[in-house]
C-alpha positions in Angstrom: -89.2 94.5 118.4 -89.3 92.5 121.6 -87.0 90.2 123.1 -87.5 86.9 121.1 -86.4 84.8 124.2 -89.0 86.6 126.3 -91.8 85.0 124.1 -94.1 81.9 125.4 -92.6 78.4 124.0 -96.3 76.9 123.0 -96.4 73.5 124.4 -94.0 73.7 127.2 -96.2 71.9 129.3 -97.3 69.0 126.8 -97.6 68.9 122.7 -100.9 66.8 121.8 -101.0 66.0 118.2 -104.3 65.4 116.8 -105.6 64.3 113.4 -108.1 66.4 112.0 -110.8 65.8 109.3 -109.9 68.0 106.4 -113.5 69.5 106.3 -113.4 70.2 110.0 -113.0 73.2 112.0 -114.8 72.6 115.6 -112.3 70.4 117.3 -109.6 72.7 116.6 -111.3 75.8 117.7 -112.9 74.2 121.0 -109.8 72.6 122.0 -107.4 75.7 121.6 -109.8 78.0 123.2 -110.3 75.9 126.3 -106.5 74.2 126.3 -105.0 74.6 130.0 -101.8 76.7 130.6 -99.0 75.6 128.4 -100.4 72.8 126.3 -100.3 73.1 122.9 -102.2 71.1 119.7 -100.6 70.0 116.6 -102.7 69.1 113.7 -102.2 66.8 110.7 -105.6 66.5 108.7 -107.0 63.7 106.5 -109.5 63.6 103.9 -113.1 63.7 104.9 -115.8 65.1 102.8 -119.0 63.0 103.4 -119.8 61.1 106.7 -121.3 57.8 105.6 -120.0 54.4 106.3 -118.6 53.8 102.6 -116.4 56.9 102.9 -115.3 56.3 106.6 -114.6 52.7 106.4 -111.1 52.0 104.5 -109.5 55.3 105.8 -106.8 53.9 108.0 -104.3 54.4 105.3 -104.7 58.2 105.2 -105.1 58.2 109.1 -101.5 56.4 109.1 -100.1 58.8 106.7 -101.5 61.9 108.7 -99.8 60.2 111.7 -96.6 59.6 110.4 -96.4 63.3 109.3 -96.5 64.4 112.9 -93.6 62.6 113.8 -91.6 65.6 113.0 -93.5 67.5 115.6 -91.9 66.4 118.8 -95.6 65.5 120.2 -95.9 63.7 123.3 -99.1 61.9 122.6 -101.6 61.7 119.7 -105.5 61.8 119.5 -107.5 60.9 116.5 -110.4 62.8 115.8 -113.5 61.9 114.2 -115.8 59.2 116.4 -117.0 57.1 113.5 -113.7 56.0 112.7 -113.5 54.1 115.8 -116.6 52.6 115.6 -117.3 51.5 112.0 -115.5 48.1 112.5 -116.4 47.8 116.1 -113.8 47.5 119.0 -111.6 45.2 117.0 -111.2 47.5 114.6 -111.1 50.7 116.9 -108.0 48.8 118.6 -106.4 48.1 115.7 -106.6 51.5 114.5 -105.1 52.9 117.9 -102.3 50.2 117.4 -101.6 51.5 113.8 -101.5 55.1 114.7 -99.2 54.6 117.6 -96.7 52.7 115.2 -97.1 55.6 112.5 -96.5 58.3 115.3 -94.4 56.7 117.4 -96.2 58.3 120.6 -99.1 57.0 122.4 -102.3 57.2 120.6 -105.8 57.1 121.4 -109.2 57.1 119.1 -112.1 59.7 119.7 -114.1 56.6 120.3 -112.1 55.0 122.8 -111.8 58.0 124.7 -115.7 58.6 124.3 -116.3 55.0 126.0 -113.5 55.7 128.5 -115.4 59.0 129.9 -118.8 57.4 130.0 -117.3 54.8 131.9 -115.6 57.3 134.3 -118.6 58.9 135.0 -120.7 55.8 135.5 -122.7 56.8 132.4 -124.6 53.4 131.2 -127.7 54.4 129.6 -126.9 57.6 127.9 -129.1 59.6 125.8 -127.4 60.2 122.6 -127.7 62.9 120.0 -125.7 62.5 116.7 -125.3 64.4 113.4 -124.9 61.0 111.3 -127.4 58.8 108.9 -129.1 55.7 110.5 -126.7 53.3 109.2 -123.9 55.0 111.5 -126.0 55.4 114.2 -126.9 51.6 114.3 -123.1 51.0 114.4 -122.2 53.4 116.9 -125.0 51.8 119.3 -123.7 48.2 118.5 -120.1 49.6 119.4 -121.3 51.0 122.8 -123.5 48.1 123.6 -120.3 45.9 123.2 -118.7 48.3 125.9 -121.7 47.5 128.2 -123.0 50.9 127.4 -126.7 50.6 126.4 -128.1 53.6 124.8 -131.4 54.8 126.4 -132.5 56.7 123.3 -130.5 57.9 120.1 -131.4 60.9 117.6 -129.7 61.2 114.3 -129.8 64.5 112.1 -129.3 62.3 108.8 -126.3 64.6 107.6 -123.9 63.5 105.4 -121.6 66.6 104.7 -119.1 67.1 107.3 -118.6 70.6 106.1 -122.3 70.8 107.1 -121.9 69.2 110.8 -119.4 71.6 111.6 -121.6 74.3 110.7 -124.2 73.6 112.9 -124.7 76.5 115.8 -124.3 74.8 119.4 -127.5 76.2 120.5 -129.2 73.7 117.8 -127.3 70.8 119.7 -128.2 72.2 123.2 -132.2 72.3 122.0 -132.0 69.0 120.4 -130.3 67.3 123.3 -132.6 68.9 125.9 -135.6 67.6 123.9 -134.2 64.1 124.0 -133.8 64.6 127.5 -137.3 65.3 128.0 -138.7 62.3 126.0 -136.3 60.1 127.7 -137.2 58.8 131.4 -134.3 56.6 132.4 -131.2 58.1 130.9 -128.2 58.5 133.4 -126.5 60.9 131.0 -126.4 62.6 127.6 -123.6 61.9 124.8 -123.5 64.2 121.9 -121.5 62.5 119.1 -119.4 63.8 116.5 -116.3 65.9 117.0 -117.6 67.9 114.5 -120.5 69.4 116.7 -119.8 72.2 118.6 -120.6 71.7 122.3 -118.1 73.3 124.7 -120.3 76.4 125.2 -123.6 74.6 126.3 -122.1 71.2 128.1 -122.3 73.0 131.9 -125.5 74.7 130.8 -127.3 71.2 129.5 -126.0 69.6 132.7 -127.5 72.7 134.8 -130.8 72.1 133.0 -131.1 68.7 132.8 -129.0 67.1 136.0 -127.3 64.7 134.0 -123.5 64.5 133.4 -122.8 65.4 129.8 -120.1 63.9 127.4 -119.3 65.1 123.6 -116.9 63.6 121.2 -114.7 66.6 121.8 -114.9 66.9 125.4 -114.0 62.9 125.8 -111.2 63.6 123.2 -109.4 66.6 125.1 -110.0 64.5 128.3 -108.2 61.7 127.3 -105.4 63.6 125.0 -104.7 65.2 128.4 -104.5 62.1 130.4 -102.3 60.6 128.1 -99.6 63.3 128.6 -100.4 63.5 132.4 -101.9 66.9 132.5 -104.9 67.0 134.9 -107.9 67.3 132.8 -109.2 70.3 135.4 -111.0 72.8 133.1 -113.7 75.3 134.8 -116.8 75.4 132.8 -116.5 72.0 130.9 -118.6 70.0 133.0 -118.4 67.0 135.4 -115.8 65.2 133.3 -113.2 68.1 134.1 -114.2 68.8 137.7 -112.0 68.3 140.6 -112.4 65.1 142.2 -113.0 63.2 139.6 -109.6 63.4 137.7 -107.0 62.6 140.7 -104.2 60.4 140.0 -102.3 59.5 136.9 -104.4 56.7 134.6 -104.2 56.6 130.8 -107.3 56.0 128.9 -107.5 51.9 128.7 -107.3 52.1 124.7 -103.9 53.9 124.6 -101.2 52.1 123.4 -97.9 52.3 124.8 -95.0 54.2 123.5 
């Protein structure tokens, strides 16, 4: 056996807690694979089976329970995964959720939806073409939330999928082809946004940017970017597109929706 004192300490640079849908696997896989050196992610799961408004709405108690369980993990910040939970009740509902999670976990918290809005603004994207896996009723709520934050969807296509397990099983190549098709059919988009932490995107973001000439934000890329900013780790990750490029992430600035400790 080796010397136990020589073993790496995971999270020596930062420990980011994240609230993860029970039926999801993509966010944990993508974040861990692309994590900066010394950054660890500590999950706590909340119940998600179907991604429809009646299932998403009213989940605050379960989210708060999952956040409270991370109090014993010595995390530095918290990211809530699952974009619809931040837009189902508009911007006011999103802020209230972030505040409740901050109180529950005892550390600064940001929702994935707030992270998306901040990332789009950071890149100057005001008219994104949007790909989602959602049903039409959720797409309408997402569009309304973005408009409230001065982001006007240039086009939006949803896959109409209900099962979160099915969403998490969608190959990234499918998202690539659908997003590229949407770009070809949209003349005035200034960026691409792929919604849902359940859609794998990290392997295709830079390829999409190269092939379309547009900046690309996904829910998972925005959530990782926001989490790193919360713990003052520069979000500089080669291969994840312009959101993580040098020159766009200088200095310390947490997402506007993040709550103070």
